[in-house]
N, C-alpha and C positions, 0 to 999 in steps of 0.2 A: 416284299421287305418293307417294314415300316420306316418312317423318317427317323425314329429314334434308333433303330437298328443301323440304318445307314450312317448316322452320326458316329456310331461306335467303330466304324471301319478304320483300320490303321491308316489308310490314305488320308482320312479326314484329319488325323492328328497332326499331319504335316501342314506347315503354313500354306503351301501351294494347294493342298487339298481343301483347306478351309476357304481359300480365295475362290477356287473353282465352284464349290458348293454355294458360296455367298452370291456369286454371279447368278446362279440358277434361281435362288430364292428372291433376289432383287427383281429378276425378270417376271417372277410370279407375284410381285408386289407384296411379298412377305418381308417387309422392310425391317422389322424388329429383329427377326432371326438372322437376316442378312447382315445387319449392323454388328451383331455379336461376332460373327465369323470374320467380317472385314477388320474388326478391331483386333482379333487374335492375330491375323496375318500381318496387319500393319505394324503391330508391336514387334513382330519378328523381323521387320525391316523390308518387307516386300513393297516396292515403289507403287505398283498397281493398286495394292490393297490400301496403301496410305492415301492415294488419290481418291479411291472410291469411298474411303472412310471420311475424308474431308468433304466430299460431295454430300454424304449423308448428313453431316452437321450443317452444311450450307443450305441444303434443301429441306431440313427437318424431316428426313426419312428414317423412321425407326428410332429416332432420338430427338429431344427438343433442339430446335435450331440454335446454332451458335456460330456467328461469323468468325469469332476469334478462334474457336477450336477448329472450325473448318479450314480457315486460312493456315493454321499451324500444320495440319496434316497434309494439305495440298503443297505447302512449302517443302515439307520433308520429301515428298515424292519428286518435286521439281528439282531439288538439289541432288537427286539421284539420276537426273537426266530424263525424267518422265515428260514427254513433249506436251501431252494434254494438260498436265499440271502446270507446266510453264506458261502455256497459252492462257489458262484460267487465271493464273496469278497476274499476268499482264492485264487481263480484262478487269479483274478486281481492282488493280491499282488505278486504272483509268476511271473507275467509278468511286475512287476515294476510299476503298475498303482496305485497311491495313493488313500486312502480312507479317509473319514471324519466321525467323531462321530456326533450323533444327539444331539441336545440340549434338554432342558426340554420340555416335551409334545410331543416329537417325531418330532419336526421341525428340519430342518438342522441347525447345530450349528458349534462349533469350528473345525478348520481344523487339520489334522494330517500329512499334506504334509510336507516333510522334504526338505527344500531348498538346503541342502548340499548333497543330494543323487541324483545320476544319475536317470533320469526318468525311465530307463529300468532296473535298478538294482533290482533283486528280494528282496522282503521284507519278509524274512522267518518268522520273529517273528509274523507279522500280519497274514501270511498264516497259521501258526501253530495254532494261537488262533481260527480263524474262522473254519478251517478244523476240529479241535478237537470238537468244539460245534456241527457242522453238523454231524460228524461221530458218536458222542455219541447219537445224535437224530435218528440214523438209516439210514442215507444216504450212500448207498454203494459207490457212486461216491466220496463222501467226505472221506470215509474210505480209498479208494485207494489213494486219494490225500494226506491224512495224512501219509499213509505209505511212500509215496514219500518224503515228507518234512522231515520225521524222518531219512531217509537214505541219502538224498542229501543236507540237510541244513548244516549250519556251524557245525564244529566239536563239539562244546559245546552242540549242540541241537540233535546230532545224537543218535539214540537208535535202533540198528538193531533188537533187540528182539521185541520191541514194533512195529516197522515197519512191521515185519513179521506177527505179530498177526493181525494188521489192514488190511494188504494185503489179508490175508487168509479170514478174515471176509467179505471183499468186494468181493473176488472171489466166495466164497460160496453163496453170495447173488446175483450172476449173473453179476457182473461188469466186462466187458472185461479188463479195466485197472487194476482192482484187480487181474484178472487171470494172466495178464502179470507180474505184480509185484510179485505175489506169485510164479510164475514159476522161476523168476530170483532169488528169495530167496532160493528156493529149489535147484536150479542148483549149488549153491555154495558148496553144500555137496553131490551132486548126483554122486556117484562113482559106485554104484551097478546098474545092468541093470534095476531092478524094480523101482529104484529111477528115472532113466532116462525116463522110460515109464511115470511116473507121471508128470515129467517136460513137456514132449512132449504133454500130454493130456491138461494141463493148457495152454500151448502155442497154441494148436489147437483152444481152445475157444477164445483166443485173436485174432488169425488169422481169425477165422470165422466172427469176428466183423470188419475185415479189418483194424486192427491196424497195421500200417506199420512195427513197430519194432517186433510185433508178427509174421508177415509174414516172415521177414528176419531171425529171430532166429529159427523159425520152419524149414525154408529152410535149415539152417546150420545143424540142427539135422538130417533132412532127407538125406542130402548130405553125412554126415559123418556116417550115420547108428547108431545114438544114440537113444535109446528108441525104436528100431525096425530095420528092415533090411534097408540097404542103398537104397534110391529111387531117383536116379539122375533126372529122369523126373519130379517127384513131387517137388523136390527141385527147379528145374529150374522154374516151374510154380509159386511157392511161391516167388521166387526172382523177377520174372516179375511183379507180382501184387504189391509187395513192391516198386519196382522201379517206376512203373507208379504212385504210390502215393507220390513219392518224397523222399523216404528213400535213403539217399546217399550211405550207405553201400550196400543196396540191388541193387542199380544202378550199383555199381562197380562189385558186384558178378554176376549180370545178364549179364553184359558186358563180364565178364571173361568166363562164361559158354557158351555164344554164340561164343566167340572167339575159345574156345577149343572143342566145340561140346559135352559138357557133359550133357547128358539127353535131348538134343535138337539138331536139325540139325545145324551144324556149319555155322555161318554167320559172317565173319570177319568184314565187313563194319559196320553192325549194332552193333556188339560187341564193336568195336572201338568208335562208337558214344556214347554208354552208358557209357563206361569208361571215355570218354572225358567229358561227362556231370557230372559224379561224381567228376572228377578231378577239373573241374571249380567250383563245389560247395564246394570244400575244402577238398576232400579226398586225402591225400598224397599217399596212396597205389595205388589208381587208376591212379594218375599222373605218378607214377613210372612205372606202367604197360604200360601206353601209351608210355612213353619214351622208355621202353625196346622193345615194339612192333616195333617202328621205328628204334631203334638201331640194332636189330637183322636182320631186312630186310626180314622177312618171317612171314606171307605170304604177307604183304604189302611191297612195294618197300622201300629199306633203305633210310632214310632221317635223317642224323645225326644232321642237324640244328634243325629240328623238335624235335628230341629226346632230344637235349640239353635244349630246352625250357621247356619240361615237366619234365625232371630230375631236373632242377633248381626249378620249382614250388614245387616239392616234397621235395627237399633238404632244401629249405627255410622253409618248414613246419616241419623239423626235421627228415625226412626219411633218415636213415643212408646209406642204400644201394644205394639210388638215389644220395646221396652226393658223394659216391665213384665212381659211374658211371660217374657223371659230372666231377669229378677230372680226371678220365681216358681219357675223351674226350679232356680235356685241355692238358693232357700229350701228346696225339697223334695228336692233331690238327684236330680231326674229327668233322666237323660241327661248330667248333669255332676256332679262331686263337690259335695256340699253345702258351701256357703261363704257364711256370713252377710255378710261384708264385700263379696263380689262381688254378692250379692243386693241389699244396700243401695246399692251403686254404681249399678246399673242402675235400681232403683226410684227413686233420687234423680234420675237423668237424666229418667225418664218423668214424675216428679212436677213437676220444674222446667219441663217442656214443657207442663204443664197437664193431665195425665191424672188425673182425680179418684180413680179406682180405685187408681192407683199411690200416691197420697198416703195413702190408707187403708192399703194394704198396707205401705208404708214405716213409717207410724205404728205399726201393730201389731207390726212387726218390732222397732222401736226400743223400744216399750213392754215387749216381752218380753226385752229384753237391751240392749246398747249404749246408752250415755247420752251421746253426743256432744252438746255444748251447742248447736252450730250446727244440727244436725239436729233437736234437741229444739225449738228456737225456731221453725224452719220448720214442723215438724209441728204444733205447737200453733197457729200462725197459720193453716195450711191447714184444720185441724179447726174452728177458731173461725169462719172465713169461711164454710165450708160449713154449719156448724151454724146460723149466723145466717140463712142462706138457706132453712132449713127441712129440711135433710138430717138425718134422725134418726140414721143410722149415725154421721155426723160429730158430732152432738150427744153421742152415747154416748162416742165417742173423746175429744172435748174434755172431757167430764166426768171421764173416767179421767185425762187429763193433769192436771186440777186436783186430783183426789183423790190422785194420786201425786207431784205436784210436778214434772211432766215438761215442761220448757221454760217453766215459769211457777211462781211461788210457790204452794205448796200452799194451797188454799182449799176446805175441806170444804163450807161453806155454798153457795158458788157451784157446786161440783161436784154437790151434791145437786140444785140447781135444774136443771142441764142433764141429769142422769141421769133426773130426773122427766119431762122433756120426751121424752127418747128412749124411756122405758119404755112410752110409748103404742104403740110399734111394733117395738121391738128387744128380743128375749128376753134377751140379755146385760145390757141396761140394766135390765130388771126385776129380775134377780138382784142386780146391783150396788146398785141403789137399795134393795132389801130388806135387803141386808147392812148398808148404811150406817145405815138406820133401826134395825136390830137393835143395832148397835154404838154408836148415838148420835153418829155423826159428822156434824157440820154442823147438828144439831138434837138435841132431847131424845130419848132412846131410845123407840121405839114398837114393841114386839114384835108387837102385834096387827096393825098396818098392815104391818110387815115380813113377817109370815107370809102375808098376802094376796098381796104382790108376788112373794115367793119361790115361792109356790104357783102363780102364773101362769106363771113361768118353768119350773117343774117340769112343769106340764101341757103345755107346749110341747115337752118332751122333753130339757131340759138336765140332764145327769147331775149336775153340781155342785148345781144347784137341788133336784133330787130328794133328794140326800143331806142338804142343809141343812134341807129341809122335814121329812124323816124324823127328823132330830135334834131339831127343835122339837116334833114329835109325841111323841117319847120323853120329853123333858124337860118338856113342858107349857109351853113358852115361847110367848107370844102366843095361847094358847088351851088347851083341855083336852088332857090326855095321851090318846094313842090308839096303843098299841103295835101293834095289828093293822094299822092304816093305815100306821104307820111301816114295818112289815115289807114291805108292798106297795111302798112307795116305794123302800126300800133294794134290794129285789129287781129293780125296774126298772133302777136305776142299776148294780147288780151285773151284770145281763145285758148292759149296755153296756160292761162291762170296767172299771168304776170300782173300784180296789183297796179304797178306804175303805168302800165299800158292801158289798163282799164280806166284809170283816172284821166289819162291823156285823151282817150276816146271821148269821155264826157266833156273835157275842155274844148276839144276841136268841134264837136257837134253842138256845143252850147251857144255858138255864135261868135262872130268876130274873126273868122278865118276863111280861107278861100275854099270852103266846102259848104254844101247846103246845111243850114241850121236845122237840127232835129232834137228839140229839147226832151221829148219823151224818151228817145233812145239815149240821149246824154244822161238823163236821170237814172235809167236802167244801169248804165255803166258806172255811174258814181256809186250806186247802191252796191254793185258787185265789188267794187274796190273798197268801199267802206266796210263791208262785211268781212273783207280780207284783212282789215286792220289799217288801211291807209288813212292817215290823219286828215290830209287835205280833202280827200274824197268824202270823209265824214262831215267836214265843214260844208262842202258844196251840196251834199245831199240834204243837210239840215236847212240850208238857204232855199233850195228848190221847194222843200216841203213847207217851210215857213212862209214863203212869198207866193206859193201857189203857181209856180212857173209852168207846171204841167197840168195839175188838177187844182181843186179848191185848196186854199191855205190850210195847213194842218200843223199848228204849233205844238200840239200834244206829241205828235210823232217826231217833229223836228227837234224838240228839246233834248232827248237823250243822245241824238247824233251829234248835236253841237257840244254837249257836255263831254262826250267821248273825244271829240276833236281837241277841246281845251286840255283834257287830261293827257292827250298825246303830244302836247306842246305846241299846238297850232293856236297862237295867241289871238290871231285875227278873229277867231270864232267867238271870242268873248263878247265882242261888240254885237254880234248877231243874237247872242243869248240875252244881252241886256235889253234889247228892244222887243223881245217876245212878249206877247200879252200873257198875263198870269191867269190860268184857268183853275178855278176852285175845284175841290174834290166833288162838290155837289153839282158842278156844272153851271153855277151862278156867276 
């Protein structure tokens, strides 16, 4: 019998017959013919036909796609109690796709579209209505959806107890989404091992259905050993499956385990690719990890410009550690032009978000320059709070704020108290505390105690402390003179590049001190200090060259050094310049 003959059968003339034949045609992908029969049966009021006709419009099957027409016919079916239609309407509402009510007799009628609402804004009220009807009719998918609406909807709609009940019902009915929601609900209270086992079991069911979030969360549990022994390889495989399904957090985690070789053979290039993919999809943690990968320079080559780009992406999304890292790049000029204001901007962002290291970095930046009153007040408060909690670095910084009047009235006595606390473990604090004792700030001068604390900082390798201790040994402050010991401390600091120590080496070795005179070595140290911009060293080098204290007099070489000393404000060098012989350009 031909299809045309079949269509003429009396049974096909009934709405039920049209619906039955339409189903057959739809299965055979003859969508245009199926659409016509679904339309005939739907107009006759059959709920199933109305639902199938709505799907034709929504899917563009046999007819040009139309969300509006699709939603109208699905609504007509839903209002007749069709469970699948009710579930679909709830889903459409969550995706911000409007629906319409049916008029009398089941025909499409008045619209419920809200012209003032964004097209993609979730309509939780509509979703709640239809999901509840379908859930009460026994649809496990609708039960899971209702559980979601009750926990994710507006505050006035939320009901965690009801949400858990519906998720549990859906899970026990075999819904993967229900299993995922039920696991998440259980996880909030899962502290005992047996509770974690139950959470893992429900997540396993969600993961077996290839739900991306289920794969990711079960991966986390396997990695951390929750609900069973830690299984890095199993976790890595779950992350991989979730990543390939587009789950952003799974992509980031998969990239990280590849990078570090956790449960899988390390593959830096592929790991970076997955982290980059997650970062571009909006995961700030992944962006921060990519930035850190390039900033560390291992195992990939260092690339601070690339690092700054990824740190910025993460920082703009609110990642506080990335904001601090970006600020530090601007402080040092690594990969970006040095910019104190930009550095302060990002450090301020990170500090405001609660990063303690950023607060210290910002405080140190501001202490070394910029004295904005708001920043100063915030900085002093951060340091004071951290110092009160026992942070010795913060105690040092707070002491400096008090000593310098930064963000607070200057208070030498209180500064001395905080610096003394910090000196127990912070080298810089030992030096500051010693200097304040030496100068009598906040207390009576105590050179002997100052020498002890400055000596501790010097022993720890602080160049400024080495120079201060050496000066005390030369002058006999706080204890006996010891020029030989002073020479040793000056030399240590000079070898670290300290210009003042280089000059002092020249002065000690030049004669008149309790160490052997060695003018050749003295001249070498004067030259090193002069080249570093030390004005008095430039004058002394000029004198040595002009007078021939080491080699033959060389007024030609001496003159520019003396001129540089004068330009640096060393007025005594002018007298040396005035007595230099004038050498003509022709040598006459």
